[in-house]
KETORVO-609195 format. One record per residue (C-alpha): y, z, x. Coordinates in steps of 0.1 Angstrom, whole numbers, padded with zeros to 4 digits, always signed. Each point is the difference from the previous one (the first is absolute). Layout:
// KETORVO-609195
YZX/...
// end
This chain:
// KETORVO-609195
+1399+0544+1059/-0030-0023+0002/-0021-0010-0030/-0027+0024+0012/+0025+0029+0000/+0009-0006-0036/-0020+0025-0022/-0009-0019-0031/-0023+0026-0013/-0005+0037+0010/-0033+0017-0009/+0007+0037+0001/-0020+0031-0010/+0017+0026-0022/-0008+0037+0002/+0019+0032-0009/+0029-0007+0023/+0023-0028-0010/+0025+0001+0028/-0021-0019+0027/-0009-0026-0026/+0037-0006-0010/+0010+0000+0037/-0026-0027+0009/+0011-0021-0029/+0037+0002+0011/-0009-0009+0036/-0023-0029-0009/+0020-0013-0030/-0030-0018-0014/+0003-0027-0027/-0029+0017-0018/-0019+0033+0002/-0036+0006-0007/-0005+0038-0005/-0034+0016+0007/-0002+0031-0021/-0023+0025-0016/+0002+0006-0038/+0022+0031+0007/+0023-0016+0025/+0008-0031-0021/+0027+0019-0017/+0017+0006+0034/+0008-0037+0002/+0026-0001-0028/+0007+0038-0001/+0009+0005+0037/-0005-0031+0023/+0023-0024-0019/+0029+0026-0004/-0002+0008+0037/-0002-0036+0013/+0033-0019+0005/-0018-0033+0003/-0008-0018-0033/-0032-0020+0003/-0005-0031-0023/-0035+0006-0012/-0028+0025+0003/-0037+0006-0006/-0021+0032-0001/-0035+0005+0013/-0015+0032-0014/-0029+0019+0014/-0023+0020-0022/-0002+0027+0026/+0025+0007+0028/-0027+0019+0020/-0029-0025-0002/+0002-0026+0027/-0025-0023-0017/+0019+0000-0033/+0033-0006+0019/-0014-0029+0019/-0015-0014-0032/+0033+0001-0018/+0018-0018+0029/-0028-0026+0003/+0001-0007-0037/+0037+0001-0008/+0019-0010+0032/-0008-0037-0002/+0010+0000-0037/+0033+0017+0008/+0009-0025+0027/-0010-0029-0023/+0023+0014-0027/+0028+0002+0025/-0007-0035+0014/-0006+0013+0035/-0027+0001+0026/-0014+0027+0024/+0021-0016+0027/+0031+0012-0019/-0012+0036-0001/+0012+0030+0019/-0022+0031-0005/+0016+0035+0001/-0026+0028+0000/+0023+0029+0003/-0002+0015-0035/-0029+0011-0022/-0030+0020+0011/-0017-0005+0034/-0028-0017-0019/+0024-0025-0016/+0016-0007+0034/-0034-0007+0015/-0009-0023-0028/+0033-0020+0004/-0009-0007+0036/-0037-0006-0004/+0006-0022-0031/+0025-0023+0018/-0009+0001+0037/-0020-0032-0004/+0031-0017-0014/+0030-0015+0018/+0024+0028-0009/+0023+0023+0020/+0001+0038-0002/+0028+0024-0005/+0001+0038+0003/+0029+0023-0007/+0002+0026+0028/+0028+0019+0017/+0009+0023+0028/+0009+0030-0020/-0029+0018-0018/-0006+0034-0015/-0025+0025+0015/+0014-0005+0035/-0006-0038+0000/-0035+0001-0016/+0010-0001-0037/+0016-0026-0022/+0031-0020+0010/+0032+0016-0012/+0021-0019-0026/+0025-0022+0018/-0020-0001+0032/-0023-0028-0010/-0006-0031+0022/-0021-0030-0008/-0027-0010+0025/-0010-0036-0004/-0031-0013+0016/-0021-0033-0001/-0034+0000-0014/-0024+0017+0025/-0024-0030-0002/+0013-0011+0034/-0021+0029+0012/-0027+0001-0026/-0008-0037+0004/-0019+0009+0032/-0030+0006-0023/+0003-0036-0013/+0005-0013+0035/-0033+0016+0010/-0016-0016-0031/+0014-0034+0010/-0014+0004+0035/-0035+0008-0014/+0001-0029-0024/+0014-0025+0025/-0024+0010+0028/-0030-0004-0024/+0012-0034-0010/+0010+0010-0035/+0032-0020+0002/+0008-0004-0037/-0003+0038-0006/+0021+0006+0032/+0027-0023-0013/+0001+0018-0034/+0003+0034+0017/+0028-0013+0023/+0018-0014-0030/-0003+0034-0017/+0014+0017+0030/+0029-0025+0002/+0009+0008-0037/+0002+0038+0007/+0016+0005+0034/+0037-0001+0008/+0020-0031+0010/-0006+0006+0037/-0038-0003-0003/-0003-0026-0028/+0001-0030+0025/-0028+0015+0021/-0024+0005-0029/+0011-0033-0016/-0009-0017+0033/-0033+0017+0001/-0008-0012-0036/+0008-0036+0010/-0021+0003+0032/-0030+0013-0020/+0004-0029-0024/+0000-0024+0029/-0032+0014+0014/-0015+0000-0035/+0007-0038-0003/-0014-0005+0035/-0032+0019-0007/-0004-0019-0033/+0003-0033+0020/+0032-0009-0019/+0018-0003+0034/+0029-0022-0010/+0016+0028-0020/-0001+0025+0028/+0025-0013+0027/+0032+0006-0019/-0010+0035-0009/-0011+0006+0036/+0034-0012+0014/+0022+0021-0022/-0022+0031+0003/-0002-0003+0038/+0038-0002+0003/+0006+0031-0020/-0028+0020+0015/+0011-0009+0035/+0034+0015-0006/-0016+0033-0012/-0025+0001+0029/+0027-0005+0026/+0023+0025-0016/-0028+0026-0002/-0013-0005+0035/-0034+0010-0013/-0026-0015+0024/-0027-0003-0028/+0024-0018-0023/+0013-0022+0027/-0036-0009+0010/-0008-0008-0037/+0031-0023-0004/-0009-0018+0033/-0035-0007-0013/+0015-0012-0033/+0022-0024+0019/-0031-0014+0019/-0018-0003-0033/+0029-0019-0016/-0001-0025+0029/-0037-0004-0003/+0002-0004-0038/+0026-0028+0005/-0024-0020+0021/-0028+0006-0025/+0022-0013-0028/+0010-0031+0019/-0037-0007+0009/-0011+0005-0035/+0027-0022-0013/-0008-0028+0025/-0038+0003-0007/+0006-0003-0038/+0020-0032+0003/-0022-0031+0003/+0009-0022+0029/+0022+0026+0017/-0010+0008+0036/-0010+0035+0009/-0008+0013+0034/-0034+0015+0009/+0017+0031+0012/+0019+0005-0033/-0032-0005-0020/-0018+0025+0023/+0028+0025-0006/-0006-0004-0037/-0037+0007+0005/+0007+0032+0020/+0024+0012-0027/-0027-0006-0026/-0024+0022+0020/+0026+0027+0004/+0006-0002-0037/-0038+0003-0006/-0001+0032+0021/+0028+0016-0020/-0016-0010-0033/-0035+0011+0008/+0007+0032+0020/+0031+0015-0015/-0003-0013-0036/-0038+0002+0000/-0005-0035-0014/-0029-0015+0020/-0003-0030-0023/+0036-0010+0005/-0004+0006+0037/-0030-0023+0003/+0019-0027-0020/+0028+0001+0025/-0024-0001+0029/-0018-0030-0015/+0034-0018-0004/+0008+0009+0037/-0033-0014+0012/+0006-0033-0019/+0036-0003+0014/-0012+0009+0035/-0025-0029-0001/+0027-0023-0013/+0024+0010+0027/-0026-0005+0028/-0008-0034-0014/+0036-0010-0003/+0004+0009+0036/-0025-0028+0007/+0018-0024-0023/-0026+0004-0028/+0010+0009-0036/-0030+0014-0018/+0016-0011-0033/+0004-0037+0012/-0022-0006+0030/-0011-0034+0012/-0037-0006+0005/+0005-0010+0037/+0015+0034+0007/-0034+0016-0006/-0026-0002+0028/-0029-0024-0007/-0025+0030-0002/+0018+0011-0032/+0017-0032-0013/-0028-0011-0023/-0003+0034-0016/+0038+0004-0004/+0004-0035-0015/-0028+0006-0024/+0012+0034-0011/+0038+0000+0004/+0014-0035-0004/+0026-0003-0027/-0008-0032-0021/+0037-0007-0007/+0014+0002+0036/-0031-0003+0021/+0011+0030+0020/-0021+0031+0006/+0008+0033-0017/-0020+0031+0010/+0002+0037-0002/-0005+0031+0020/-0036-0002+0013/+0003-0038+0007/+0033+0006+0018/-0016+0025+0023/-0031-0021+0005/+0023-0029+0011/+0018+0023+0024/-0033+0011+0014/-0010-0037+0005/+0033-0007+0018/-0007+0029+0024/+0030+0021-0010/-0002+0038+0008/+0004+0010-0036/-0029-0024-0008/-0022+0017+0026/+0008+0034-0016/-0009-0015-0033/-0033-0011+0014/-0007+0036+0012/+0009+0016-0033/-0009-0026-0025/-0027+0020-0017/+0024+0030-0003/+0027-0021-0015/-0024-0016-0025/-0012+0034-0010/+0035+0014-0008/+0011-0032-0016/-0030+0002-0023/+0009+0035-0010/+0036-0011-0005/-0011-0030-0022/-0021+0023-0022/+0026+0027-0003/+0017+0010-0032/+0032-0018+0008/-0018-0033+0007/-0033-0010-0016/-0020+0032-0004/+0001+0035-0014/+0001+0024+0029/+0031+0012+0018/+0003-0005+0038/-0010+0031+0020/+0021+0013+0029/-0027-0009+0025/+0002-0036-0010/+0037+0001+0006/-0006+0015+0034/-0025-0027+0010/+0023-0028-0012/+0029+0015+0019/-0021+0002+0032/-0009-0037-0003/+0036-0010-0007/+0014+0020+0029/-0027-0015+0023/+0009-0035-0011/+0037+0008+0007/-0007+0016+0033/+0018+0032-0011/-0007+0037-0004/+0011+0020-0030/+0025+0018+0022/+0017-0033+0008/+0008-0007-0037/+0035+0006-0012/+0002+0036-0013/+0020+0014-0029/+0030+0020+0012/-0002+0038-0005/+0027+0014-0022/+0009+0035+0012/-0004+0028-0025/+0029+0021+0012/
// end
């Protein structure tokens, strides 16, 4: 017998018939019993159940309902008293087997409703021989225990649909919490699936929050576990989702490596790697602005993407806009750049977004030409951004400002919105 088969505590309802209660106790042989009784049926515990039962349990508790016909009062009694009873016994809900055979139909319903969200098992005393031509009660001596896992393996489908809605809307932290809740309720077979979903949602949450270094280990473990379930199920939608997650995990790894290289002074980073980081920032901005409805944060991400795109384009020409030499700037701009951007300590030039694109324009680069065409548009949205609530002003960024900034960013990248990496769609069923 496995540890899970050992019944440490039996929660059982007591009604007018003691025989099924005693039979269940003898079959399960629990270490402790928690009786669920009405005020009238409490006396049955010592008066009839104990004399009939051959098994002697070590400890017991009693939950008493004020009315055996009132579902609300029955549920209230269980909600209030059951945690206390388990604490007194030094046990957890995981140790509990629930038998809903005895008591009134209302009490049986309350036992199931009051524990279905807990990691318990269920037991019912049935039998093949009944009175009234098989429609009545089980005859004494013909009882049989029917033991079943918690039906949350089926009921969790509602939580799975909630996870899908939360994930597909970009609410990854909430989706992780819901998946964790499902993992704590379902049986052992489905716990790895929902546990993997929780880790995956946490990984996407870190990614969306730009805390990318914490995401890869969660991605790796979640993908391995979900891949097993997807292949076992043969569900095309789930297989497609897991395939998209694998591609995201590979893309994330390149983003992490690029960000790590870019953040270390003196470490070489390829222009392609830096451009991939820019594209990821734009995709992140789309998720933030559209699904999470945070235009301010979306514009902030786009501004960062525009800065890094200019840096990448200049690095491709051997120019570092944080440490450029004066001779790298065309003569038409050199005097202005030396006057405005020379660092007194190093003598090198340090300049930001607008000056970077101005230099790219002067050098005849395609992105510089696009900058020349859209300079007024870019200055307008950057002015709104600079005067926004999250920067220097008092007004939040409107969605139309985000749309204009996105259009400029995509134009500079030479991409369409459809070419950006898209969030995988988690299937609801």
